[in-house]
C-alpha positions as CSV (number, residue, x, y, z in Angstrom):
1,M,29.4,9.6,-7.4
2,P,27.0,7.0,-5.7
3,E,28.2,5.0,-2.5
4,L,27.5,1.8,-1.9
5,R,26.5,1.6,2.3
6,K,26.7,-1.7,4.3
7,D,24.6,-1.3,7.1
8,P,26.3,-2.9,10.2
9,I,23.6,-4.7,11.6
10,I,21.9,-7.0,8.8
11,G,24.5,-6.5,6.0
12,R,22.4,-5.2,3.7
13,W,23.8,-2.8,0.8
14,V,22.1,-0.2,0.0
15,I,23.0,2.9,-2.6
16,I,23.3,6.4,-2.0
17,A,23.0,8.2,-5.2
18,T,23.8,11.2,-4.5
19,E,24.0,12.7,-8.3
20,R,20.1,11.9,-7.7
21,A,19.5,14.4,-4.9
22,R,16.6,16.1,-4.1
23,R,15.5,18.7,-1.5
24,P,12.8,17.9,0.7
25,Q,10.6,20.7,-1.2
26,D,10.7,18.0,-4.7
27,F,9.0,15.2,-2.9
28,P,5.1,15.5,-3.8
29,V,3.5,14.9,-0.5
30,Q,-0.2,12.9,-0.9
31,H,-2.5,14.2,1.7
32,D,-5.6,12.8,3.2
33,D,-9.2,13.8,1.8
34,A,-11.2,15.8,4.9
35,A,-12.6,13.5,6.8
36,G,-15.6,14.1,8.9
37,T,-16.0,12.6,12.3
38,A,-19.8,12.1,11.7
39,T,-18.7,7.9,11.0
40,C,-15.3,7.9,12.7
41,P,-16.1,4.6,14.6
42,F,-12.7,6.1,16.9
43,C,-14.1,9.1,18.5
44,P,-16.0,9.8,21.2
45,G,-19.5,8.6,21.4
46,A,-18.9,6.4,18.7
47,E,-17.9,3.2,21.1
48,D,-20.3,1.3,20.4
49,K,-18.7,1.0,16.8
50,T,-15.9,-0.8,18.0
51,P,-14.9,-3.9,20.0
52,R,-15.2,-3.6,23.9
53,E,-12.0,-2.0,25.1
54,L,-8.8,-4.0,26.8
55,L,-7.4,-0.8,27.6
56,A,-8.5,2.8,28.7
57,Y,-6.6,5.5,30.1
58,R,-9.9,7.8,31.7
59,A,-10.2,11.2,33.4
60,G,-12.6,10.5,36.6
61,H,-14.8,7.5,36.8
62,T,-16.3,7.5,33.6
63,P,-17.8,4.3,32.6
64,A,-16.0,1.9,29.9
65,N,-16.9,1.4,26.4
66,G,-18.1,5.4,26.5
67,P,-16.5,8.8,26.0
68,G,-14.1,10.0,28.8
69,W,-11.2,8.6,27.5
70,S,-7.8,10.1,27.0
71,V,-6.4,6.3,24.8
72,R,-8.2,3.7,24.4
73,V,-7.0,0.1,23.0
74,V,-9.5,-1.9,21.4
75,P,-9.6,-5.2,19.2
76,N,-9.1,-4.9,16.0
77,R,-12.9,-5.8,14.0
78,Y,-11.3,-6.8,10.7
79,P,-7.9,-8.7,12.4
80,A,-5.3,-10.3,10.6
81,L,-5.0,-12.9,13.0
82,M,-7.6,-14.8,15.4
83,I,-6.7,-15.0,19.1
84,E,-9.0,-18.2,19.4
85,G,-7.7,-21.6,18.9
86,A,-3.8,-23.6,18.4
87,L,-1.5,-23.5,16.1
88,D,-1.7,-26.9,15.0
89,K,1.8,-26.8,13.8
90,K,2.0,-29.0,10.7
91,G,4.1,-30.2,7.2
92,V,2.5,-30.7,4.0
93,G,5.2,-32.2,2.1
94,L,8.2,-30.0,1.6
95,Y,6.0,-27.1,3.4
96,D,5.3,-25.8,6.3
97,K,2.5,-24.4,8.5
98,M,0.0,-23.3,10.7
99,N,-3.3,-21.9,11.7
100,G,-3.1,-17.8,11.6
101,I,-2.9,-17.9,15.7
102,G,-1.8,-14.1,17.6
103,A,-3.3,-10.6,18.2
104,H,-4.5,-8.1,16.6
105,E,-5.0,-4.9,18.7
106,V,-5.6,-1.1,18.0
107,I,-4.0,1.5,20.6
108,I,-6.9,4.9,19.4
109,E,-4.1,7.5,19.9
110,T,-6.5,10.7,21.0
111,P,-9.6,11.5,20.8
112,E,-9.5,14.0,19.1
113,H,-10.4,13.4,15.0
114,D,-8.1,15.9,13.9
115,R,-4.6,15.8,16.2
116,A,-2.0,13.6,14.5
117,L,0.3,11.3,16.8
118,A,2.9,14.7,16.4
119,D,0.5,17.3,17.7
120,L,0.4,15.5,21.5
121,S,2.3,16.8,24.2
122,A,5.3,14.9,25.6
123,A,2.7,13.8,28.2
124,E,-0.4,12.9,26.0
125,L,2.1,11.1,23.4
126,E,3.7,9.0,26.7
127,A,0.7,7.9,28.0
128,V,-0.1,6.6,24.4
129,L,3.6,5.0,24.5
130,R,2.5,3.2,28.3
131,A,-0.1,1.7,26.4
132,W,1.5,0.2,23.8
133,R,3.9,-1.1,27.5
134,E,1.1,-2.1,29.1
135,R,-1.2,-4.2,26.5
136,M,2.9,-5.8,25.3
137,V,3.3,-6.7,29.1
138,D,0.0,-9.0,29.2
139,L,0.0,-10.3,25.2
140,A,4.1,-12.0,26.2
141,R,1.8,-13.9,28.8
142,D,0.4,-15.9,26.0
143,Q,2.7,-18.6,25.5
144,R,1.6,-19.1,21.7
145,F,3.3,-16.4,21.2
146,R,7.0,-15.1,19.9
147,Y,6.8,-11.7,18.2
148,L,4.7,-8.4,19.1
149,L,5.3,-6.0,17.1
150,V,3.9,-2.2,17.5
151,F,3.3,-0.4,13.9
152,K,1.5,3.0,12.8
153,N,0.5,3.9,9.1
154,H,-0.1,7.5,9.4
155,G,-1.9,8.9,5.8
156,R,-3.1,7.2,2.9
157,A,-0.4,6.4,0.8
158,A,1.6,4.6,4.1
159,G,-1.0,2.2,4.3
160,A,-3.8,3.9,6.7
161,T,-7.3,3.5,6.4
162,L,-9.0,5.4,8.8
163,A,-7.8,9.1,9.2
164,H,-8.1,8.9,13.0
165,S,-4.6,9.1,14.6
166,H,-3.8,5.3,15.6
167,S,-1.5,2.9,15.9
168,Q,-1.2,-0.8,15.8
169,L,-0.3,-4.1,18.0
170,I,0.1,-7.3,16.4
171,A,1.3,-10.6,18.2
172,L,2.6,-13.2,16.4
173,P,3.3,-16.9,17.0
174,V,6.6,-16.5,15.2
175,V,9.6,-14.0,15.0
176,P,9.6,-12.1,11.7
177,R,12.4,-12.0,9.0
178,T,13.2,-8.8,9.4
179,V,13.9,-8.6,12.9
180,K,15.1,-12.5,13.0
181,N,18.3,-10.6,10.6
182,E,18.6,-7.6,12.5
183,I,19.2,-10.2,15.9
184,D,21.3,-12.1,14.2
185,G,23.3,-10.0,12.7
186,A,23.5,-8.3,16.3
187,R,24.7,-11.6,17.5
188,A,27.3,-11.8,14.7
189,H,28.6,-8.6,15.7
190,Y,28.8,-9.2,19.7
191,E,30.4,-13.0,18.9
192,H,33.2,-11.0,17.1
193,R,33.9,-8.0,19.1
194,D,32.0,-8.8,22.3
195,R,30.3,-5.4,22.1
196,C,26.3,-4.3,20.9
197,V,26.3,-3.1,17.6
198,F,23.6,-0.6,18.5
199,C,25.7,0.5,21.8
200,D,28.4,0.9,19.0
201,I,26.2,3.0,16.5
202,V,25.5,5.1,19.9
203,G,28.8,5.8,20.4
204,Q,29.9,7.0,16.8
205,E,26.8,8.6,15.6
206,L,27.6,10.7,18.6
207,D,30.7,11.5,18.4
208,D,30.2,12.1,14.7
209,G,27.1,14.3,15.0
210,A,26.7,14.2,10.9
211,R,23.5,12.2,11.1
212,V,22.0,13.2,14.4
213,V,18.7,14.6,13.9
214,Y,18.1,15.2,18.1
215,E,19.0,14.0,21.3
216,N,18.5,14.0,25.3
217,D,19.8,12.5,27.8
218,R,18.4,9.1,26.9
219,F,17.9,8.7,23.5
220,L,19.7,9.6,20.4
221,S,17.3,10.2,17.0
222,F,19.6,9.9,13.9
223,C,19.3,9.1,10.0
224,P,21.3,5.7,9.3
225,F,24.5,5.0,7.9
226,A,22.8,2.7,4.9
227,P,19.3,4.4,5.1
228,R,16.8,2.7,2.7
229,F,14.6,6.2,2.4
230,P,15.0,9.6,1.9
231,F,15.0,10.7,5.2
232,E,14.1,7.6,7.4
233,C,14.7,8.0,10.9
234,C,15.9,5.4,13.8
235,I,15.5,5.9,17.7
236,L,17.6,4.3,19.9
237,P,18.2,4.5,23.3
238,K,21.2,5.5,24.8
239,R,21.8,2.4,27.1
240,H,21.6,-1.0,26.2
241,A,18.2,-2.0,26.4
242,S,16.7,-4.8,24.4
243,A,13.1,-4.8,25.6
244,Y,10.7,-2.2,25.3
245,E,8.6,-2.4,27.8
246,L,11.4,-3.3,30.6
247,M,12.3,0.0,30.6
248,D,11.7,2.2,33.1
249,R,9.3,4.8,34.0
250,P,11.4,7.8,33.4
251,D,12.1,6.3,29.5
252,Y,9.1,7.0,28.4
253,A,8.6,10.1,29.1
254,G,12.4,10.5,27.3
255,L,11.1,8.1,24.2
256,A,8.0,10.4,23.9
257,D,10.2,14.1,24.0
258,A,12.3,12.3,21.2
259,L,10.1,10.7,19.2
260,R,7.4,14.2,19.2
261,A,10.7,16.1,18.4
262,T,11.6,13.8,15.6
263,L,8.1,13.5,14.2
264,R,7.9,17.3,14.1
265,K,11.3,18.0,12.3
266,L,9.4,16.0,9.7
267,D,6.3,17.3,9.8
268,G,8.0,20.9,9.6
269,A,10.7,19.7,6.5
270,L,8.7,17.9,4.6
271,D,4.7,19.1,4.8
272,H,3.4,16.8,6.9
273,P,4.4,13.3,5.4
274,P,2.6,10.1,5.7
275,Y,5.1,7.3,6.9
276,N,5.2,4.3,8.8
277,L,6.5,3.2,12.3
278,M,7.9,0.3,13.4
279,L,9.2,-0.8,16.8
280,H,11.2,-3.5,17.0
281,S,11.7,-5.5,20.1
282,A,13.0,-8.4,21.7
283,P,11.7,-11.6,20.9
284,V,9.0,-13.2,23.9
285,G,8.3,-16.6,25.1
286,G,12.1,-16.7,25.6
287,A,13.4,-17.4,29.6
288,D,15.6,-14.2,28.9
289,R,14.7,-11.8,27.0
290,D,17.3,-9.8,28.6
291,L,20.0,-10.1,25.2
292,P,23.0,-8.7,25.4
293,H,23.3,-8.0,21.6
294,F,20.2,-6.8,20.5
295,H,18.5,-3.0,21.2
296,W,15.0,-2.3,21.3
297,H,14.4,1.0,18.7
298,V,12.5,2.3,16.4
299,E,12.2,3.0,12.7
300,L,10.8,6.1,11.1
301,I,10.3,6.0,7.1
302,P,8.3,8.6,5.6
303,K,6.5,7.9,2.6
304,L,7.6,9.6,-0.2
305,G,8.4,7.6,-3.1
306,S,7.8,3.5,-3.9
307,V,9.7,0.6,-4.1
308,A,10.1,-0.1,-8.1
309,G,11.2,-3.0,-9.7
310,F,15.1,-3.0,-9.5
311,E,14.8,-3.0,-5.3
312,W,12.3,-5.4,-5.7
313,G,14.5,-7.9,-7.7
314,S,18.2,-6.9,-6.0
315,G,17.8,-6.1,-2.5
316,F,18.8,-2.7,-3.3
317,Y,17.4,0.6,-2.6
318,I,18.3,3.4,-4.5
319,N,18.3,6.7,-1.8
320,P,18.9,9.9,-3.8
321,V,19.2,11.8,-0.5
322,S,22.8,11.0,1.7
323,P,21.9,10.7,5.5
324,E,24.3,12.8,6.3
325,S,21.9,15.6,4.0
326,A,18.7,15.0,5.4
327,A,19.7,15.2,9.2
328,E,21.3,18.8,8.1
329,F,18.4,19.2,7.3
330,L,15.9,18.4,10.3
331,R,18.9,19.6,12.6
332,K,17.4,23.3,11.0
333,V,13.8,22.4,12.0
334,S,12.8,23.7,15.4
335,P,10.3,20.6,17.0
């Protein structure tokens, strides 16, 4: 029998349609066409095809904007928002608008064209996570910005336009509605129960165990109780932390381990699926970023289907795979 499940953070309802259950091998995966390195702007030797680098981790003393890097961050050549200018907020009758001010950066995660994020070693992945942090710390100094969103589109079906492994960082002058809903829902839980809902989730998932995918001493990877999509995963720090870039150095190693294990399990279970990754952290620009009610977290959504009319029209998501079944299958896959 189908179930209605309510997300405890934002109150979103999800339908778990177990009678429509499908096995991992029942999801067809659209793989990218093979692409060569000759025209790839992210490969070593093609640094002149990108804007000048903002950050690079290099071996020895190789010069900037040339080969020799292991992780490289550049402005997006085709940015969604522009960093120059003022917000110029104004009202037009009933409507509000402002200039499209922000920042849009690309984190090139490896110099090797054919290596995916899941293929990196734990140390290499940790370097990528530290690059996210360094750029977030820098952009947070800009008083125009209110939110920093790191995301990754892996595979053409997930929205990637270049095959070379990369993630993106966009600085926004407003807090996105999805994040605001999470924060508001978490605040309501805190005001009602005087506890962080994310801390409660960590405790309950560890006690229950049915939805746990992977854990180490610092992080928990699990399939959420009310997932929108098949094999959706979330990674949470076990101890309370609201801002990603304020973590201690050992936390990045722990996150690298948990993220790498989760990605490799998804690859093994679903034949290297396209996926979207999102990092939700506390907003920037405020006096206090140590929110007692909010946890930063990583969301991973394999691209196994499409959102259709019922989902768009109702706000409900129909998920044919229960999170318990998905987690059980993923636990059995060696990372």
